[in-house]
N, CA and C of each residue as an Amber inpcrd file, in Angstrom:
protein
   486
   1.0130000  -1.0950000  -0.0740000   0.1740000   0.1140000  -0.0180000
   0.7740000   1.1870000  -0.0060000   0.6210000   2.1750000  -0.8100000
   1.1540000   3.2880000  -1.0360000   1.1640000   4.3740000   0.4640000
   2.3660000   4.7960000   0.9800000   2.5390000   5.7100000   2.1670000
   2.4220000   7.1560000   1.7760000   2.2070000   7.8210000   0.4010000
   2.3120000   8.7680000   0.1760000   0.9630000   9.3860000   0.8480000
   1.0180000  10.7360000   1.1740000  -0.1930000  11.7330000   1.9840000
  -1.0460000  11.6820000   0.7240000  -2.3430000  11.6970000   1.0960000
  -3.5350000  11.9430000   0.3430000  -4.4340000  13.2430000   1.0730000
  -5.1500000  13.7150000  -0.0180000  -6.1090000  14.7250000   0.6380000
  -7.4620000  14.4580000   0.6130000  -8.2890000  14.9590000   1.7480000
  -9.5280000  14.8020000   2.0630000 -10.1410000  15.9000000   1.0830000
 -11.3920000  15.5900000   0.5400000 -11.8400000  16.2920000  -0.4960000
 -12.1530000  17.6430000   0.0900000 -11.8350000  18.4510000  -0.7670000
 -11.9750000  20.1020000  -0.2530000 -10.7010000  20.6940000   0.4260000
  -9.6790000  19.7160000   0.7470000  -8.6580000  20.1760000   1.3100000
  -7.1730000  20.2300000   0.7120000  -7.1950000  19.9000000  -0.7170000
  -6.2800000  19.6790000  -1.5680000  -4.9100000  20.6470000  -1.4440000
  -5.1590000  21.9930000  -1.2170000  -4.2090000  22.7710000  -0.8830000
  -3.8560000  23.2990000   0.6550000  -4.1730000  22.4310000   1.2860000
  -4.1270000  22.7890000   2.7930000  -3.2230000  21.9110000   3.2970000
  -2.1530000  22.1190000   4.0090000  -1.5020000  21.4320000   4.4720000
  -1.6920000  20.4250000   5.6520000  -2.6810000  20.8180000   6.5210000
  -3.2300000  19.8600000   7.2880000  -3.8500000  18.6060000   6.9980000
  -3.9710000  18.5710000   5.5850000  -4.5830000  17.1410000   5.1900000
  -3.2850000  16.3870000   5.1730000  -2.2290000  16.5170000   4.8560000
  -0.9720000  15.9280000   4.6180000  -0.6280000  15.8270000   6.3960000
  -0.8020000  16.7950000   7.3600000  -0.5150000  16.3010000   8.4360000
  -1.2620000  15.3280000   9.2040000  -2.5560000  15.4990000   8.9220000
  -3.7530000  14.4570000   9.4330000  -3.1810000  12.7910000   9.1210000
  -2.9960000  12.5560000   7.8460000  -2.7180000  11.3010000   7.2580000
  -1.4880000  11.2040000   7.9350000  -0.2130000  11.8420000   8.2350000
   0.6010000  11.3150000   8.8820000   0.2350000  11.3970000  10.2130000
  -0.5690000  12.1860000  10.8620000  -1.0790000  11.6910000  12.3900000
  -1.4350000  10.1540000  12.3570000  -2.2830000  10.1540000  11.5040000
  -3.0050000   8.8510000  11.6840000  -2.2110000   7.5360000  11.5060000
  -1.1900000   7.7920000  10.4420000  -0.1670000   6.6520000  10.5800000
   0.6310000   6.4770000  11.9460000   0.6650000   7.3900000  12.6510000
   1.5570000   7.4990000  13.7230000   0.7900000   6.8070000  14.9750000
  -0.2520000   6.4140000  15.0590000  -1.1040000   5.9380000  16.1240000
  -1.6030000   4.3590000  15.7350000  -1.5840000   3.4130000  16.5410000
  -1.9200000   2.1650000  15.8700000  -3.4600000   1.9560000  15.8510000
  -4.1240000   2.5510000  16.6130000  -5.4930000   2.5460000  16.7880000
  -5.8900000   3.4010000  15.9330000  -5.4690000   4.4430000  15.5240000
  -5.8770000   5.3970000  14.5010000  -5.6160000   4.6620000  13.1780000
  -4.5040000   4.0910000  12.8100000  -3.9570000   3.6940000  11.7250000
  -5.1350000   2.6870000  11.0380000  -5.8290000   2.0160000  11.8940000
  -6.9130000   1.2180000  11.4100000  -7.7910000   1.9730000  10.4420000
  -7.7540000   3.0170000  10.8090000  -9.1430000   4.0620000  10.0930000
  -8.7790000   4.5760000   8.5490000  -7.2270000   4.3120000   8.2780000
  -6.6090000   4.7610000   7.0890000  -7.0940000   3.9560000   5.7300000
  -7.1130000   2.6950000   5.7390000  -7.7330000   1.8610000   4.8590000
  -9.0830000   2.5150000   4.2430000 -10.2120000   2.6040000   5.3280000
 -11.4150000   3.2050000   5.0200000 -11.3260000   4.5950000   4.4120000
 -10.3200000   5.5540000   4.9360000 -10.1900000   6.9310000   4.5520000
  -9.4400000   7.0860000   2.9210000  -8.5810000   5.9550000   2.7870000
  -7.8040000   5.5940000   1.3750000  -9.1800000   5.0150000   0.4120000
  -9.9580000   4.3680000   0.8050000 -11.0840000   4.0290000  -0.1120000
 -11.6620000   4.9630000  -0.4040000 -12.1220000   5.8230000   0.4960000
 -13.1270000   6.9520000   0.3570000 -12.5060000   7.8740000  -1.0100000
 -11.0660000   7.8780000  -0.6350000 -10.0470000   8.9820000  -1.2240000
 -10.2890000   8.4890000  -2.9280000 -10.0020000   7.0410000  -2.9280000
 -10.0430000   6.5780000  -4.0990000 -11.2990000   6.4960000  -4.8930000
 -12.6720000   6.3610000  -4.1340000 -13.8790000   6.2960000  -4.8780000
 -13.9330000   8.0960000  -5.1670000 -13.5300000   9.0590000  -4.4610000
 -13.6870000  10.2770000  -4.7720000 -12.8920000  10.7830000  -6.0480000
 -11.8490000  10.3110000  -6.1330000 -10.9720000  10.4530000  -7.4750000
 -11.6300000   9.8520000  -8.4270000 -12.2570000   8.5450000  -8.3570000
 -12.8400000   8.0540000  -9.4820000 -14.2170000   8.6260000  -9.6980000
 -15.0960000   9.2330000  -9.0440000 -16.0710000   9.9860000  -9.3290000
 -15.8140000  11.2820000 -10.0130000 -14.6110000  11.9910000  -9.5570000
 -13.9070000  12.9190000 -10.4080000 -13.5820000  12.5890000 -11.8580000
 -13.0990000  11.5770000 -11.9290000 -12.6160000  11.0710000 -13.2220000
 -13.7890000  10.6990000 -14.2230000 -15.0060000  10.2140000 -13.7200000
 -15.8670000  10.1770000 -14.5010000 -16.6460000  11.2790000 -14.7140000
 -16.8910000  12.2710000 -13.8270000 -17.5940000  13.5830000 -14.4480000
 -16.8460000  14.6720000 -13.7210000 -15.7650000  15.0200000 -14.6730000
 -14.8130000  15.9860000 -14.1680000 -15.5610000  17.2870000 -13.9870000
 -16.6320000  17.8350000 -14.8090000 -17.1700000  18.8680000 -14.9920000
 -17.7890000  19.2650000 -13.2930000 -18.1500000  18.2350000 -12.8980000
 -18.7130000  18.3740000 -11.3630000 -17.9400000  17.8870000 -10.3170000
 -16.5910000  17.7730000 -10.6920000 -15.3840000  17.0040000  -9.3440000
 -15.5930000  17.8510000  -8.4890000 -15.4150000  19.1990000  -8.6930000
 -15.1740000  19.9610000  -7.6040000 -16.4770000  20.4690000  -6.8180000
 -17.5640000  19.9800000  -7.0960000 -18.8050000  20.3040000  -6.6960000
 -19.4870000  19.3550000  -5.8200000 -19.1730000  17.9530000  -6.2290000
 -19.6310000  16.6880000  -5.5220000 -18.6130000  16.0610000  -4.8090000
 -18.9560000  15.7820000  -3.3130000 -17.9990000  15.2140000  -2.8510000
 -18.7190000  13.8090000  -1.9100000 -17.8310000  12.8110000  -1.7910000
 -18.4110000  11.5150000  -1.1890000 -18.3950000  11.5510000   0.0570000
 -19.7410000  11.2710000   0.5180000 -20.1500000  11.1330000   1.7790000
 -19.9770000   9.8160000   2.4980000 -20.4550000   8.9230000   1.9290000
 -20.3870000   7.5800000   2.2570000 -20.6230000   6.6610000   1.3270000
 -20.0390000   5.2710000   1.1200000 -20.5840000   4.3020000   0.3830000
 -20.5820000   3.1590000   1.0470000 -21.9190000   2.5730000   1.1730000
 -22.1990000   1.4490000   2.0360000 -23.3670000   0.6710000   1.1910000
 -23.4480000  -0.5180000   1.4340000 -24.3870000  -1.6660000   0.8590000
 -24.9390000  -1.0280000  -0.3080000 -23.6920000  -0.7600000  -1.3230000
 -24.1670000  -0.3090000  -2.6060000 -24.7290000   0.9400000  -2.7040000
 -24.8060000   1.5950000  -1.8570000 -25.2920000   2.9450000  -1.8360000
 -24.4540000   4.0680000  -1.7790000 -24.0070000   4.7700000  -2.6850000
 -22.8060000   6.0900000  -3.0000000 -23.9560000   7.2360000  -2.4060000
 -23.5960000   7.9220000  -1.5150000 -24.0900000   9.1960000  -1.0610000
 -23.1590000  10.2400000  -1.4480000 -23.6100000  11.4870000  -2.1170000
 -22.6790000  12.5180000  -2.4810000 -23.2270000  13.4280000  -1.8430000
 -22.3260000  14.4090000  -1.5100000 -22.6600000  15.8650000  -1.0210000
 -22.6620000  16.8510000  -2.2400000 -23.6880000  17.7690000  -2.5080000
 -23.5620000  18.6280000  -3.5390000 -24.0510000  19.8450000  -2.6910000
 -23.8130000  20.9630000  -3.3440000 -23.6800000  22.5620000  -2.8310000
 -25.2090000  23.1240000  -2.8050000 -25.9350000  22.7220000  -3.7650000
 -27.1730000  23.3640000  -4.0790000 -28.0540000  22.5750000  -4.8930000
 -29.2880000  22.7650000  -4.9320000 -30.3450000  22.2590000  -5.9710000
 -30.0020000  22.0010000  -7.5140000 -29.5270000  22.9880000  -7.9200000
 -28.9590000  23.0090000  -9.2840000 -27.8940000  22.0230000  -9.8080000
 -26.8820000  21.9030000  -8.6910000 -25.7910000  20.9260000  -8.8930000
 -26.6590000  19.4280000  -8.8670000 -27.5730000  19.4400000  -8.0540000
 -28.0130000  18.1270000  -7.4610000 -28.7410000  17.7060000  -9.0130000
 -29.4620000  18.7270000  -9.6420000 -30.1800000  18.0600000 -10.6340000
 -29.3510000  17.8480000 -11.8470000 -28.3130000  18.7100000 -12.0910000
 -27.2460000  18.1130000 -12.9960000 -26.6760000  16.7720000 -12.7160000
 -26.3580000  16.8220000 -11.7480000 -25.8070000  15.2030000 -11.4010000
 -26.8090000  13.9360000 -11.5980000 -28.1180000  14.2790000 -11.3180000
 -29.3160000  13.4480000 -11.2200000 -29.4240000  13.0060000 -12.6230000
 -29.0030000  13.8110000 -13.4470000 -29.4620000  13.3500000 -14.8650000
 -27.9960000  12.2660000 -15.5140000 -26.9470000  12.2740000 -14.6030000
 -25.8680000  11.7480000 -14.7070000 -25.4310000  10.4340000 -14.0780000
 -26.4770000   9.8880000 -13.3060000 -26.3640000   9.1620000 -12.0310000
 -26.0710000   7.6460000 -13.0360000 -26.7520000   7.5590000 -14.0010000
 -26.7030000   6.4390000 -14.7000000 -25.5220000   6.1680000 -15.0300000
 -24.9460000   7.0560000 -16.0080000 -23.6010000   7.0980000 -16.4390000
 -22.4100000   6.7760000 -15.2810000 -22.5570000   7.5670000 -14.1740000
 -21.6770000   7.2930000 -12.8920000 -21.8210000   6.0870000 -12.5780000
 -23.0650000   5.5080000 -12.3800000 -23.1100000   4.1170000 -11.7450000
 -22.2310000   2.9180000 -12.8060000 -22.5630000   3.0470000 -13.9320000
 -21.7770000   2.1060000 -14.9670000 -20.4010000   2.3210000 -14.7990000
 -20.0270000   3.5470000 -14.9750000 -18.5500000   3.9460000 -15.0840000
 -18.0640000   3.4610000 -13.7720000 -18.2310000   3.8330000 -12.5140000
 -18.0700000   3.3950000 -11.3700000 -18.0490000   1.7150000 -11.1630000
 -19.0580000   1.1630000 -12.1570000 -19.0560000  -0.3290000 -12.0520000
 -17.5830000  -0.8540000 -12.4960000 -17.1540000  -0.1270000 -14.0050000
 -16.4170000  -0.7110000 -14.7330000 -15.1360000  -0.6080000 -14.1560000
 -15.0620000   0.3530000 -13.0030000 -13.8720000   0.6120000 -12.0390000
 -13.7950000  -0.2390000 -10.6680000 -14.6590000  -1.0890000 -10.8270000
 -14.6840000  -2.3180000  -9.6250000 -15.5430000  -1.6520000  -8.3460000
 -16.2640000  -0.5680000  -8.6260000 -17.1390000  -0.1140000  -7.5500000
 -18.7130000  -0.8530000  -7.8580000 -19.1370000  -1.4200000  -6.7450000
 -20.6280000  -1.8390000  -7.0210000 -21.6650000  -1.0760000  -6.5920000
 -22.1400000   0.0180000  -7.2910000 -22.7720000   1.1610000  -6.9570000
 -24.3420000   0.8530000  -7.6300000 -24.9230000   0.4130000  -6.6260000
 -26.5160000  -0.0030000  -7.0200000 -27.5230000   1.3350000  -6.9220000
 -27.1370000   2.3800000  -6.3310000 -28.1080000   3.4800000  -6.1350000
 -26.9770000   4.7840000  -5.7540000 -27.4280000   5.8480000  -6.2090000
 -26.7840000   7.0730000  -5.9510000 -27.6300000   7.9080000  -5.3230000
 -27.4540000   8.3680000  -4.0930000 -28.2630000   9.4340000  -3.2240000
 -27.5640000  10.6180000  -3.2560000 -28.1620000  11.8470000  -3.4810000
 -27.5190000  13.2030000  -3.6560000 -28.1920000  13.8800000  -2.3750000
 -27.1630000  14.6530000  -1.4440000 -27.4660000  15.4520000  -0.1690000
 -27.2820000  16.8740000  -0.4980000 -28.1130000  17.5910000  -0.5480000
 -27.7470000  18.9490000  -0.9740000 -27.1870000  19.5710000   0.8130000
 -25.6340000  19.9360000   0.7950000 -25.5900000  20.5890000   1.9280000
 -24.5090000  21.7050000   1.4980000 -25.1300000  22.8280000   2.2790000
 -24.4690000  24.2820000   2.0040000 -22.9790000  23.9960000   2.2760000
 -22.1860000  24.5130000   1.3960000 -20.6030000  24.2260000   1.5380000
 -19.8230000  25.6700000   1.7460000 -19.1100000  26.0840000   2.6180000
 -18.5720000  27.4670000   2.5080000 -18.0060000  27.7810000   1.0990000
 -18.0620000  28.8040000   0.9570000 -17.2280000  29.4450000  -0.4490000
 -15.8310000  29.2710000  -0.1260000 -15.0890000  29.1320000  -1.4140000
 -13.8500000  28.9930000  -1.1540000 -12.9880000  30.4410000  -0.6490000
 -11.8610000  30.4870000   0.2630000 -11.6370000  31.6990000   0.5430000
 -11.0040000  32.7540000  -0.5370000 -11.2250000  33.7790000  -0.5390000
 -10.6740000  34.5290000  -1.7960000  -9.2130000  34.7010000  -1.6760000
  -8.6250000  34.7480000  -2.4860000  -7.2530000  35.0480000  -2.5720000
  -6.9940000  36.3960000  -2.3470000  -5.8580000  36.6580000  -1.3580000
  -5.6570000  38.0440000  -1.1810000  -4.1890000  38.2440000  -1.2950000
  -3.9550000  39.2040000  -1.8030000  -2.4730000  39.9010000  -2.0170000
  -2.4730000  41.1560000  -1.1060000  -1.2790000  41.2710000  -0.3940000
  -0.7320000  42.2430000   0.5470000  -0.3440000  43.3710000  -0.4930000
  -0.7110000  44.6420000  -0.2650000   0.0520000  45.5120000  -1.2680000
  -1.2010000  46.0660000  -1.8580000  -1.2370000  47.1110000  -2.5470000
  -2.0670000  47.7710000  -3.6200000  -1.9260000  47.1140000  -5.1200000
  -2.6930000  47.3710000  -5.9060000  -2.6740000  47.1220000  -7.4890000
  -1.4050000  47.8080000  -8.1090000  -0.5280000  47.5180000  -8.7800000
   0.3530000  48.3740000  -9.5210000  -0.4450000  48.7200000 -10.9650000
  -0.1730000  49.8120000 -11.0840000  -0.5800000  50.4760000 -12.4420000
   0.5440000  51.1870000 -13.0100000   0.7290000  51.0020000 -14.3970000
   1.7440000  51.2930000 -15.0550000   1.5260000  52.9360000 -15.3560000
   2.5090000  53.7210000 -15.5920000   2.3980000  55.2060000 -15.5730000
   1.4560000  55.7250000 -16.6530000   1.5070000  54.7710000 -17.7160000
   0.4190000  55.1400000 -19.0320000  -0.8460000  54.9060000 -18.5160000
  -1.1320000  53.7120000 -17.6080000  -2.4130000  53.6950000 -17.0950000
  -2.9820000  54.6240000 -16.0730000  -1.9510000  55.2230000 -15.3180000
  -2.1210000  56.5200000 -14.4570000  -2.6250000  57.4600000 -15.3480000
  -1.6200000  57.8840000 -16.3330000  -2.2760000  58.9880000 -17.1710000
  -3.3930000  58.7320000 -17.9080000  -3.9970000  57.9700000 -18.0600000
  -5.1240000  57.4690000 -18.9300000  -6.2900000  57.8400000 -18.2740000
  -6.1490000  57.3500000 -16.8090000  -7.4050000  57.5720000 -15.8410000
  -7.3870000  59.0280000 -15.4470000  -6.0720000  59.8070000 -15.5490000
  -6.0410000  61.2540000 -15.2020000  -6.9180000  61.9250000 -16.5240000
  -6.6460000  61.6560000 -17.8220000  -7.3340000  62.0890000 -18.9090000
  -8.8050000  61.8970000 -18.8320000  -9.0350000  60.5240000 -18.4210000
 -10.5440000  60.3400000 -18.6260000 -11.3200000  61.0300000 -17.3470000
 -10.4540000  61.5080000 -16.3880000 -11.2220000  62.2480000 -15.1850000
 -11.4050000  63.6800000 -15.7760000 -10.4020000  64.2340000 -16.6570000
 -10.6560000  65.4000000 -17.1900000 -11.3830000  65.6710000 -18.4460000
 -11.8810000  64.6260000 -19.1080000 -12.4820000  64.4980000 -20.2670000
 -14.0940000  64.1690000 -19.9450000 -14.4600000  63.5680000 -19.1250000
 -15.7040000  63.2320000 -18.7930000 -16.5270000  64.6400000 -18.4010000
 -17.5570000  64.6710000 -18.9360000 -18.8870000  65.5070000 -18.5530000
 -19.1680000  66.1520000 -17.1120000 -18.6590000  67.2160000 -16.8220000
 -18.6960000  67.3610000 -15.2580000 -20.5830000  67.4450000 -15.0970000
 -20.9690000  66.3060000 -14.8470000 -22.5710000  66.5760000 -14.2230000
 -22.7680000  65.7710000 -13.0200000 -23.8070000  65.8730000 -12.7250000
 -23.9740000  65.2700000 -11.2810000 -23.6310000  63.6530000 -11.2030000
 -24.3190000  63.1210000 -12.4320000 -24.3890000  61.5380000 -12.5820000
 -22.6940000  61.2220000 -12.3880000 -21.6930000  61.9600000 -12.8340000
 -20.3590000  61.7030000 -13.1570000 -19.4710000  62.2530000 -12.1770000
 -20.1440000  62.8120000 -11.3520000 -19.2750000  63.7460000 -10.0360000
 -18.6690000  62.5590000  -9.2690000 -19.2530000  61.3210000  -8.7800000
 -18.6010000  60.5520000  -7.9290000 -17.3880000  59.8760000  -8.9480000
 -17.6290000  59.2950000 -10.1190000 -16.6770000  59.0060000 -10.8500000
 -15.4760000  59.9570000 -11.1130000 -15.6140000  61.0810000 -11.5270000
 -14.7270000  61.9230000 -11.5300000 -13.8000000  62.1070000 -10.1890000
 -14.4330000  62.0620000  -8.9740000 -13.8810000  62.3990000  -7.8330000
 -12.7900000  61.3490000  -7.6290000 -13.1790000  59.9200000  -7.8350000
 -12.6120000  58.9050000  -7.8060000 -11.4930000  58.6250000  -8.7030000
 -11.6440000  59.0540000  -9.7160000 -10.3740000  59.1080000 -10.7980000
  -9.5150000  59.8860000 -10.4490000  -9.7400000  61.2760000  -9.9540000
  -8.6360000  62.1920000  -9.4690000  -8.2080000  61.7710000  -8.4710000
  -8.9390000  60.9810000  -7.1510000  -8.2290000  60.5330000  -5.8550000
  -7.1170000  59.6040000  -6.2680000  -7.4050000  58.7210000  -7.3350000
  -6.9470000  57.5510000  -7.8810000  -5.2040000  57.9570000  -8.3000000
  -5.4270000  59.1150000  -9.3820000  -4.2840000  59.4830000  -9.9810000
  -3.3860000  60.4360000  -9.1040000  -3.9260000  61.1980000  -8.2590000
  -3.3710000  61.8080000  -7.3050000  -2.3210000  61.0400000  -6.4350000
  -3.0530000  59.9510000  -5.8650000  -2.1630000  58.9150000  -5.1700000
  -1.1290000  58.2350000  -6.0940000  -1.3460000  58.0220000  -7.0950000
  -0.3350000  57.1430000  -7.9490000   0.7410000  58.0040000  -8.4720000
   0.4660000  59.3440000  -8.6550000   1.0850000  60.2160000  -9.1840000
   2.1170000  60.9400000  -8.0980000   1.7570000  60.4400000  -6.8120000
   2.4590000  61.1450000  -5.4400000   1.9080000  62.4510000  -5.0390000
   0.6950000  62.9100000  -5.5310000   0.2010000  64.2690000  -5.0470000
  -0.8810000  63.9430000  -3.9110000  -0.9830000  62.9690000  -3.2810000
  -1.7540000  62.6390000  -2.2470000  -1.7050000  61.8860000  -1.0550000
């Protein structure tokens, strides 16, 4: 059996998933959970291989007595997946999984954390000049007042005037 770490669905980019598998291997009683966890990870990979367009949206919750239970984030994804359950059952059967029934469970999943970068957006000098020119060419009306003010503040900050 492979000793390489695996990830739990939804934690591929999180170092805690690798630490968890290492922790489970370190304790004799907890190590008995690894075969079940690895089996679920293999099933998750096979589901993703069969339905790549829905791979990031469907998570294997359980697989017992031929009943595969998948978690989906909303009813729209459930409807799309329901249309493909026969294809999923057949393809998983060819991969050695005896799936007799597929149940879908709608579970609200937290959205992925937005990627944040420290610092501010860098604009080229040409972009700053273009925004400055736009601020001076817009018609000075009530509708444009907020936009003109924002453009003037932006260019003043970028040109070191404010």
